[in-house]
C-alpha positions in Angstrom: -69.7 55.3 51.0 -66.7 57.6 51.5 -63.3 56.5 50.6 -61.7 55.0 53.7 -58.3 54.1 52.1 -55.1 55.0 53.9 -54.3 57.6 51.3 -57.8 59.2 51.5 -57.6 59.4 55.4 -54.1 61.0 55.2 -55.4 63.5 52.6 -58.4 64.4 54.8 -56.2 64.8 57.9 -53.8 67.0 56.0 -56.7 69.1 54.8 -58.1 69.5 58.3 -54.7 70.4 59.7 -53.7 72.8 56.9 -50.3 74.6 56.9 -48.8 71.9 54.8 -48.4 69.5 57.7 -47.3 66.1 56.6 -49.4 63.2 58.0 -47.7 59.8 58.1 -50.7 57.8 59.2 -54.4 58.4 59.9 -57.3 56.3 61.2 -61.0 56.5 62.3 -61.4 56.6 66.0 -64.1 57.6 68.5 -64.1 58.3 72.2 -64.2 55.0 74.1 -66.7 56.5 76.5 -69.3 56.8 73.8 -69.8 53.0 73.8 -71.8 53.4 77.0 -74.0 56.1 75.7 -74.8 54.0 72.6 -75.8 51.1 74.9 -78.0 53.2 77.2 -79.7 55.0 74.3 -80.3 51.7 72.6 -82.0 50.2 75.7 -84.3 53.2 76.1 -85.1 53.4 72.4 -85.7 49.7 72.2 -88.1 49.7 75.1 -89.9 52.8 73.8 -90.3 51.3 70.4 -91.5 47.9 71.7 -94.0 49.4 74.1 -95.4 52.0 71.7 -96.1 49.6 68.9 -95.9 46.3 70.7 -93.7 44.8 67.9 -90.2 43.3 67.9 -89.2 45.1 64.7 -90.3 48.5 66.2 -88.2 47.7 69.3 -85.2 46.9 67.2 -85.6 50.0 65.2 -86.1 52.1 68.4 -82.9 50.6 69.8 -80.9 51.5 66.8 -82.2 55.0 66.6 -82.0 55.5 70.3 -78.4 54.4 70.4 -77.4 56.6 67.5 -79.1 59.7 69.0 -77.6 59.1 72.4 -74.1 58.6 70.9 -74.3 61.8 68.8 -75.7 63.8 71.8 -73.0 62.5 74.1 -70.2 63.2 71.6 -71.4 66.8 70.9 -71.6 67.5 74.7 -68.0 66.6 74.9 -67.0 68.8 72.0 -66.3 66.0 69.5 -67.9 64.2 66.6 -68.8 60.5 66.8 -66.1 59.6 64.2 -62.8 61.4 64.5 -59.4 61.1 62.9 -56.2 60.3 64.7 -53.5 61.9 62.5 -49.9 61.1 63.2 -47.2 63.4 62.0 -43.4 63.1 62.6 -43.7 65.1 65.9 -47.4 65.1 66.9 -50.5 62.9 67.4 -53.6 65.0 66.5 -57.2 64.1 67.4 -59.4 65.8 64.7 -63.1 66.3 64.5 -64.7 65.5 61.1 -67.7 67.0 59.4 -68.5 69.5 62.1 -70.4 71.9 60.0 -68.7 74.7 61.9 -70.2 73.6 65.2 -67.0 72.2 66.8 -63.3 73.0 66.7 -61.4 70.9 64.2 -58.4 70.1 66.4 -59.7 68.4 69.6 -56.2 67.7 71.1 -52.6 67.4 70.1 -50.0 65.2 71.9 -46.2 65.4 71.3 -45.0 62.0 70.1 -41.7 62.2 72.0 -43.4 62.3 75.4 -46.8 60.7 74.9 -47.3 57.1 75.8 -49.7 55.0 73.7 -51.1 51.9 75.1 -53.5 49.6 73.3 -55.9 47.1 74.8 -57.9 44.5 73.0 -61.7 44.0 73.3 -62.5 41.4 70.5 -61.8 43.1 67.2 -62.0 46.6 68.9 -58.9 48.3 70.2 -58.8 50.9 73.0 -56.0 53.3 72.3 -55.0 55.4 75.4 -52.8 58.4 74.8 -51.2 59.9 77.9 -48.9 62.9 78.1 -47.3 62.8 81.5 -46.1 66.4 81.7 -49.5 67.9 81.2 -51.5 65.0 82.6 -53.6 64.9 79.5 -55.1 61.6 78.6 -57.7 60.3 76.1 -59.2 56.8 75.5 -60.2 56.1 71.9 -62.0 53.2 70.3 -60.9 51.8 67.0 -61.3 48.6 65.0 -59.1 46.0 63.4 -62.0 44.0 62.0 -61.5 42.5 58.5 -65.2 43.3 57.9 -64.7 47.1 58.3 -63.1 49.0 55.4 -62.5 51.8 58.0 -60.2 49.6 60.0 -57.3 49.8 57.5 -56.1 53.2 58.8 -56.7 52.2 62.4 -54.3 49.3 62.0 -51.6 51.5 60.6 -52.0 54.1 63.4 -52.0 51.4 66.1 -49.0 49.7 64.6 -47.1 53.0 64.4 -47.9 54.1 67.9 -47.4 50.7 69.6 -44.0 50.2 68.0 
């Protein structure tokens, strides 16, 4: 398992940004819209697995694989990786692709901190972070976690706290 500590995420973000840019917080986030793709792919995969083998376990495995495949496909179609980094610097909020293998651009979007509004809504232990830059009209909805069960939520909590405050 990759190191998901705050220091490791910051180091990864600084490496992706280059040019000696100093990152003050970084967390794992994905496009909020990908949750629907995962659900749809899971339903189709689950039905296919259950019908093909007529077995509950095969249906569950099909649901998992179908959801994963649909999520990856939907993300790539939008020019992003399933798991991205939100990297906050003194002046900018960057949305960065991870592990693209050269297929996708590293920097998905950048928002000036001084003019960008960040709103956070709660869905259980998930958080929907909406970044909106009024001058350009640019907006993005991201999904993160504050679950104590997820080691990856540590960075999300820091990013959310910094942007909400």
